[in-house]
C-alpha positions, 0 to 999 in steps of 0.5 A: 589693403585698400578698398574703394566705396563709392570712390573714396579710398580706404587704406588700413588703418583708417583714415577718420576724414574719409568716412567722415566723407563717405558718410556726406556723400550717403547723406547727399544721396539719400536728400537728393533722392527724395526729389525723384520718382525714380530712385527709393530712398530704402534701396539707396539705404540698403546699398549703401550698408552693403557696400559698408559692410563688405567692407567692413568684414574685412576689418579687425573686431577693432577697426570694424567698431571705429568704423561704424563709431565714426560713420553713425556719429556723423550721419548722426551730426549731419541729420541734427544740423540741418540747415533745411530743417532747423530746430528752430523752425520747429517750435510754432507760430510767436503767439503774439505775431498772430494776434498782432496779425488778427488786430490789423485784419479786424482794424481793415475790416472794421474800417472796410466795411462795419463803419461805413454799415453803421453809419 
């Protein structure tokens, strides 16, 4: 049995690389939809799940579970390994850098205004 989902051919037994490629393609479509007003992320996600559900109906229970395990694991990995939003960027501002910046601003203000006013 060969089935086509979004341009990806799936034959039984399932090839994990094909399932991962489909997950990457779906992740890319969802990412692209963020920047387009005419595309709704929710609708795209629902369309993906409908296509996958229609495909997996033809599989036996073990193959269906394996497909969903690979697909969901790949989507989870892609969400965690997001190069646009790395984990270290979520930690906030370095307090040392903030203090140094404020000291430099204070020195500039002192020499620009306060020194001339007090002398």
